[in-house]
N, C-alpha and C positions, 0 to 999 in steps of 0.2 A: 886559414886561423893566424898563420905567420905573416902574410900580407896585409891583413886587413889590421892586424897588431901594428905592423910598422907604418901603415898608413895612419894609425891614431896616433903615433908618436910624432910623426910629421906633424901632423895638426895640434899637438900640443906645443911643439917647440915655436910654431908660429901664429899660435892663438891671438898673442897681444896685436898682431897687425892685420889678421884676418877675418876676426869677430867683430860683431857689432860692441858698443859699449855696453849695451843692456845685459849682455852676457858676461861683464865682467865687473860689474858693478857691487855685487856682493862679496866676491872676493878682495876685490880692493879696499872696500871698508874692513875685513879682515885681517889683512895684511896691516893695513895703518892701525888697528887696535892694538895688533903683536907687536908694533914697532913704537907703541905708546904715543901717538900719533892724533888719534880717535876715540871716540869712546861711544857705546851702543849697550844693549841689554844683556842679560847674563849670559845667553844662548852665544851670540858672537863673541861676547867676553870668553866666555869658556873655550869656543872653538880657536879662538885665537891664542890661548894660554895654550893649547898642546902643541901648535906650529911653532910657538914661542920654544917649548921644552924642547922640542925635537932639532931648533936651531937652524931653521930653515924660514924663519920671519921675513929675513931679508934676502934670500934667498929663492925670487918667484919661481925661477926656473926648477930648482929641484922640487920645489912644493908641487910644480904642476906634474912633474914626473913622478913623484911619490904616489898622487892621488892617481893618476891614471894606473901606473903599475900595479897599486893595489887594487883596483877594479879586473885588469888583466888576469890576477891571481884567481879571482873569484869567477869569471869569465873561463879560464883555463882549468879551472878544477871541472867545472861543470862539462866542458869539453873532452877531459881526459876521462871522466866517467862514463859518457855517452856515446863518444865518436866511434865504437867498435859496434854499434846498435844498428848501423845503418840507416835507413830513412831515406827522406827525399830531398830537396833544394830547402825546403822550410828552414832547418835547424840552421844550414849554411847561413842563411838572409837573415835571419834573427841575430847568429852570432855576429854578422858584418854590423848590423845595427846599433847592437850592442855597444861594440866598440867603439864606434864612432861615436855616438850619444855619450859614451863614457868618456872621451877623449874632450869632449865639448863642455859637459856639464860637471865631469867630477876632477879631469886636468887642471885643477887651481885650487886656490883657497875656498874650502868649501864644509858647509857642515854635514852634507850628503855624503861625504868621503867617510865621514866617522859610522855610517850605518854599515860600512862593509865589513867591518870585524863581525857583527852579528849575520851577515850574509855568509860569510865563509865559515863560520861557527855552525852554523845549520847546514852546511854542505859536511863538512868534515865529523861533526861529531859523532861518537857510534850511538847506535838507535836502542838507549839505554834507559833505564826510569829515572835518572839523573839528567840526562841531558835537555830534558822539556826544561826540567826549572831552571837549567843553568841558562838556556835559551832565553828564560822569560827575563831572568836578572839581569841581562846583558839590554834587553829593551827596556828595564826599568831605569837603569843606569844611563841610558841614549836620552830618556824622557827625561831625566832629573837635572843632566847637565846640558841637553842642545835644545830636545823640541817636548815643550810638558805634553802636548797632544800626542806623544807616543805612549804617555800611559792609557790611553783610549785605545791605541792600536796594541798594547800588548794584552788586554783585558777581552778585547775582542779574538785575539788571536787564541786563547785558551777556548774560548767560547766556538769558533768556528773548527777549532781541532776536535772538539767533544761533538759536534753537529755532526762531522764527517764521519766519525767513529760509531756513531748511533745510527745516521740514516743514510749515509751513503756522500759519495761526491756530484752525485747529480743535482741540477739548477740552482747551483752555487749564487748564479747570478741574480736570482729570486732570494735566495739568504741573504744576500748582501744588502737586496733593496730594504727588506725586513728590517734586517740590524739598524740601518739607515734611520729608518723611521722610530724605531723604538730608542736610541741612543738619542735623537733629536727630543723627542718627547721629556726624556729623563732630563736632559740639559735645561731645557724650557722650563721644568717644575723645578729643577733644582736650585736652579740660577735666577728665577724669574727673569729672564731676557728671552727674546725673540732666539728661535734655535740656529738662525743663521746670521744671528748677530756678530760672532768672529770674524766673519769673512765682510758683512758689510764695513766693519767697525776699519778694516784695515783697508779695504777699497775706497772709502771716505777721505782718507788721507792721501791717496794715490792720485784721484781724480782731479784731472786741472794742473798735478804737479809733473806728471810723468805721462809719456804715451805708452799705454797698456792697451794693445788692440785686443788682446785676449782675454779682456777681464770677465769675470763671472758676473754677473748682475742678476736682480732678483728676477723670476719668471713671473711671479702672481703677485697681486695684492689682496691679502686676508685678513681676516681678523686674527689677531694673534692668541694663543700658540700654533693655529692651526696655516698662518701663513708661513711662518718659519721652517715647517715641518716638512709642508709640501713643498717648499723650495730646496731645500736639502734633498731631499728625494730625488725631485726634476734633476738638481746637479749632480746626484749619482749617476742617474741614469746618461745626463749628458757629458760626463767622464768618459763613459765607455762608448756612447753615440754622440760623439761631437758636432751635431747639427747646428748649434749656435755659430762655431766658426766658420762654417762653410759659410753661413747667410751672411758673413759679413766681407764674403769675398775677396779676392786678392791671392796670389800664387802660394806667397808665404803661409797663410790662414790654410788654405786648401790642403798645402802640404802636411800643415801639424796636424789637422783633422784625420787625414790619410793615415799617418804614422798611429796616431793616437787609438784609431778604430781597428787598426790591421792589427796591433798589436794585442788589445783585450777581445777581438775575435777570435785570434788564432787562440788565445790562452783559454778563453771560455769554452771554446770547442774542444779544447786538449783535454781541460781539468776533468772532465765526467767521462773519459774514456777507460775503458780496463787497461791495466798495468802490470807488469809482473810483480810477483810476490816481493820481490826484493826490493823493488823501486817503491811500492805503494807507502811504506812509512814518510819515506822522505816527501814524498809528492805531497800526500796529505798535509806535512808541517809549511811547505811551501805555497798550495793553496792557501792555508789558513794566514798565513801571513800576509799574501799579497792581497787578499780579500778584504783582510783588517784594515790594511792600509788605503786602497781605495774607498772604501767606507768613512774613513777618518778624512779624507781627503776631501769629501761630500759635504762635511762638517767645516772645515777650515781653510779649504784652498781658495786663493782668493782670484787665480786666472789660470786658463788652461798650459800657458807656456810653464808655470813653475809646477803644475801637475806632472808635466812630463819629465820636467828636470827630477823634481823627489822622487820619481818613480825609476830614474836609472840605476841606481844602486841595486833595486830589487828585481834588475833584468836578468839576472842570471840565473834567479828562480824561475822567472817565467819560462826561459830556455829549455832549463831541466824537464820540467812539465811537458813539453809541447814535444822534446825530444822524446822523452817516454813514451809518451802518448802515439806515435807514430812508428818506432821500433815493433820488429817483428817479434811476439811471445807467444812461440805454438804451445797448443795444450798438450800437456802430457801423454806420451806416447805418440804423438804427430811424429811425420816424419816429412821433411820438406826444408826450405829455405830459413835456415835459423840465424840468429846472431851469435855472440861472443859468450854472451852471458848464459847461453840458453843450452850449455854443452850435456847437461843431466840430462833433457829432454830428448837430445839425438842419440844418445845413449839407451834410453828405455825404449824409444821407439827403435833402435836395432835389434835389443832383445826380445822384443814383441815380435819384430819381422823373422829373426831367426828361428822362435818357436813355430810360428804359421809355416814356414817352410818343411821343418821336421815335421810336423804333423801331415803337410802333403804327402 
């Protein structure tokens, strides 16, 4: 954890000289707005206002360190909750990946940094009746100020949390696909546009103007509203199984595809596994938010690189779910290798063993 965090800080300090320009464009626009020398829509303006209020609009290095440090706090909270649970190399690798991606994508002026308070609150809040509405309120505030599509994410968060409570955590990937189709149909009927209109509009302004090799293009051409619904459903699947990126060839795109696929494969494999009673409520909330977010991405995300960048602040939640899924949680009365959170199971087992010895 310490070693990876330090590598992340070194990357943050050197980001302007080692990262390509495409990693810096949004951050430079937000900084210029904060300095009053540029303008953009309300989401960028509100983000720039936060940096200006913090007094770091003209201090890029402090802004870089602040954004990355907030991500380190979120990842560190998960690490402190789970590190005694044991496990294999999976959580270690995922922790390093999360820290490196945080340095690349969150260690600068960014709208995605503003998601981290929601993630930290989800990890820290006590599991009381009021914590769910409080989290929902934070999501709605973020949606109003920074990204309006988080209104959909917030609604889906509630829906998936209810689904998990009613039918369990298995087959989440299929629930996500069903939600993508349902929301796509609702958008098409309510707004009288193609369900994938939001993505195609953004990409039409980018084609020929900038080089976006990982752009998400329509998969099929069908009559509307069927065409947009099918394209969104296929986009949902391609965000998890990024075959289109691999088909474009090149080490860079293959690497992006490998990271995306391994991240989602690890998460969905872990999300349906049995968890300890203590971890279950937080796992359910983490699952609900992660799944709600990827469904929202299938409706709006213009390219796979942006999908990975926007997913980065949620990586602490993915790490928590994966770590909890591989931790050893013995059944009550079972004796054997346990983790630090299972002392009650150990003591119960010892009492059973003692009674058995006396009986013999």
